[in-house]
C-alpha positions in Angstrom: -37.0 58.3 44.4 -39.9 58.2 42.0 -41.4 60.0 39.2 -41.7 63.5 38.8 -45.1 65.7 38.8 -47.2 65.3 35.8 -47.7 68.9 35.3 -44.0 69.5 34.6 -44.0 70.5 30.6 -42.0 68.4 28.8 -39.0 69.5 27.3 -37.6 71.8 29.7 -34.8 69.5 31.8 -31.4 69.7 32.2 -28.9 67.3 31.9 -27.1 65.3 35.6 -24.0 67.3 36.7 -22.0 65.5 38.8 -18.5 65.9 40.4 -17.9 62.1 38.8 -15.9 61.7 35.9 -17.1 57.8 35.8 -18.1 55.4 38.5 -17.6 55.7 42.1 -13.8 54.7 42.9 -15.6 53.3 46.2 -18.5 51.4 44.4 -17.1 48.2 44.7 -15.8 48.4 48.5 -19.4 50.0 49.3 -21.0 47.0 47.6 -18.8 44.9 49.5 -19.3 45.6 53.1 -23.3 45.6 52.5 -23.0 42.2 51.2 -20.9 40.8 53.8 -23.0 42.7 56.7 -26.8 41.9 55.7 -29.0 45.6 57.1 -30.6 44.9 59.9 -32.3 48.2 60.0 -35.8 48.6 61.7 -38.9 48.1 58.8 -40.9 51.5 58.1 -44.2 50.4 60.3 -46.6 52.4 58.1 -44.5 50.3 55.3 -45.1 47.2 56.6 -49.0 47.5 57.6 -49.3 48.9 54.1 -47.6 45.9 52.4 -50.0 43.5 54.5 -53.4 45.2 52.9 -51.4 44.9 49.8 -50.8 41.2 49.9 -54.4 40.9 50.7 -55.6 42.7 47.4 -52.5 40.4 45.4 -53.7 37.1 47.0 -57.3 38.0 45.7 -56.3 38.4 42.1 -54.9 35.4 42.1 -51.9 34.0 43.9 -50.2 32.1 41.3 -49.9 35.1 39.3 -46.9 36.7 37.9 -45.8 39.8 39.7 -44.7 42.9 38.5 -42.7 45.6 40.6 -42.5 49.1 39.5 -40.6 50.3 42.2 -40.5 53.9 42.6 -43.5 54.6 40.5 -44.3 58.0 41.6 -47.3 59.4 39.8 -48.4 55.5 39.0 -48.8 56.0 35.5 -45.8 53.7 34.2 -47.8 51.2 36.6 -50.9 51.9 34.5 -49.1 50.9 31.1 -47.1 48.2 32.6 -50.6 46.5 33.7 -51.7 46.6 29.4 -48.3 45.3 28.7 -48.7 42.6 31.4 -52.5 41.4 31.5 -51.6 38.0 32.8 -49.6 39.8 35.7 -50.1 41.4 39.0 -48.3 44.8 38.4 -47.4 46.6 41.6 -46.0 50.4 41.7 -44.8 51.6 44.9 -43.9 55.2 45.9 -43.7 56.7 49.0 -45.4 59.9 48.0 -48.9 60.0 48.5 -49.3 63.2 46.6 -47.5 61.7 43.8 -49.7 58.6 43.8 -52.8 60.6 43.9 -52.2 61.5 41.1 -53.3 58.9 38.8 -56.3 58.8 41.5 -54.6 56.2 44.1 -55.5 58.7 47.1 -56.2 55.7 49.4 -53.4 53.0 49.1 -53.3 50.1 48.3 -55.8 50.9 45.9 -56.1 48.5 42.5 -57.6 48.8 39.3 -57.6 46.3 37.5 -54.9 43.6 37.1 -52.9 47.0 38.6 -52.1 47.8 42.6 -50.5 50.5 43.7 -49.0 51.3 47.4 -47.6 54.0 49.3 -44.5 52.5 50.7 -40.8 53.3 51.5 -39.2 50.8 48.9 -36.2 50.2 51.8 -38.8 48.5 53.7 -40.7 47.3 50.7 -38.7 45.5 49.0 -37.4 43.3 52.3 -40.8 42.5 53.2 -41.1 41.4 49.7 -38.1 39.2 50.0 -39.7 37.8 53.2 -43.1 37.2 52.0 -41.5 34.7 49.5 -42.4 37.0 46.4 -40.6 35.6 43.0 -40.5 38.3 40.6 -41.4 38.1 37.1 -40.1 41.9 35.9 -38.7 44.4 38.5 -38.6 48.0 37.1 -36.8 51.1 38.3 -37.5 53.3 36.3 -35.4 56.7 36.2 -34.5 56.9 39.7 -33.0 59.9 41.4 -29.6 60.0 40.2 -27.6 61.6 44.0 -25.2 62.8 41.3 -23.1 63.8 44.0 -19.9 61.4 44.6 -20.5 62.2 48.5 -24.0 60.5 47.9 -22.8 57.2 46.2 -24.7 55.3 49.8 -27.8 56.9 48.5 -28.3 55.3 45.3 -29.8 51.7 44.9 -26.7 50.1 44.4 -25.1 51.8 47.1 -27.5 51.2 49.7 -27.7 48.2 52.1 -30.8 47.3 50.8 -28.8 46.7 47.4 -28.9 42.9 48.4 -32.5 42.1 49.0 -33.4 44.1 45.5 -31.2 41.6 43.8 -32.3 38.2 45.7 -36.2 39.0 44.3 -34.8 37.2 41.1 -36.7 38.4 37.6 -35.8 40.5 34.3 -34.4 43.6 36.3 -35.0 46.7 34.2 -33.1 49.8 35.1 -33.2 52.9 33.4 -31.5 56.6 33.4 -30.8 59.5 31.7 -27.5 59.2 33.7 -24.9 56.7 32.3 -22.8 56.8 35.0 -25.6 55.4 37.2 -26.7 52.8 35.1 -23.0 51.6 34.6 -22.5 51.7 38.2 -25.8 49.5 39.4 -24.6 47.6 36.1 -20.8 46.6 38.1 -22.7 46.2 41.6 -24.7 43.5 40.2 -22.3 41.9 38.1 -20.5 42.2 41.8 -22.8 40.1 43.9 -24.2 38.0 41.4 -21.5 36.7 39.2 -23.8 38.1 35.8 -22.1 40.6 33.6 -25.3 43.1 32.4 -24.5 45.3 29.9 -25.5 49.0 29.5 -27.1 49.8 26.4 -28.7 53.1 25.2 -32.0 53.5 24.7 -33.7 54.4 21.4 -36.3 57.2 22.1 -39.5 55.7 23.1 -42.5 56.0 21.1 -44.5 55.2 23.8 -42.9 56.2 26.9 -43.4 53.9 30.3 -43.5 57.2 31.8 -43.4 60.9 33.0 -39.7 61.0 33.6 -39.1 59.0 29.7 -41.1 61.4 28.3 -39.7 64.4 30.1 -36.2 63.3 29.4 -36.5 62.6 25.6 -38.4 65.6 24.8 -35.5 67.5 26.1 -32.9 65.7 24.3 -31.6 63.7 26.8 -29.6 60.1 25.7 -31.5 57.5 27.8 -29.8 54.6 29.2 -30.9 50.9 30.5 -29.0 47.7 32.0 -31.6 44.6 31.9 -30.6 41.1 33.3 -32.2 37.8 34.1 -31.7 37.3 38.0 -31.7 34.1 39.8 -34.9 33.7 42.2 -33.6 33.3 45.7 -36.3 34.3 48.0 -37.8 32.0 50.0 
């Protein structure tokens, strides 16, 4: 669910195609079911080991520094950009693909560069580990996650996944971006259902300095870019 390869030329992307005309009719039911039955799937072992090493590196940079999480960072280019935007913070980029992370020089993870850390891990486990470790997020970025546009794949979208309550519980200013409006509208509705906060879906102006390869590619292809952001209460302990 990370970013595409930086080798893909800009401007060659097709709009998302889906057999959904709008938000999924079973979204509310899916979100309610996951909220009522906390997810207890075993943690991914390699991700757990990687998190423990990452946590040691983060504490070396300063336990009191704000944490910015770039979830599904792909090549890690966006994490480096965010590191420059938030020099006071520890900026953590997480992706499950070793090949994508290697493109930014993170051949071995966890690894660091200034105030930036990269980690190869499964987000499904990473979010739960961060919550258990008491990470209070300052900012949480989800930049162009895999949309899983088929209606049958609702459960693979982050807001339809059983890990969604843990994702929200990390708190902080959450910023989700996508080139598929339906994904953003669903995410906003699911967030409102669980938190009572009503995020506003907005069209993102074509960025002069794109945060990620996806953002650059989609803007160059003339896609409408959508985002939703909201300040979430921190409930991690």
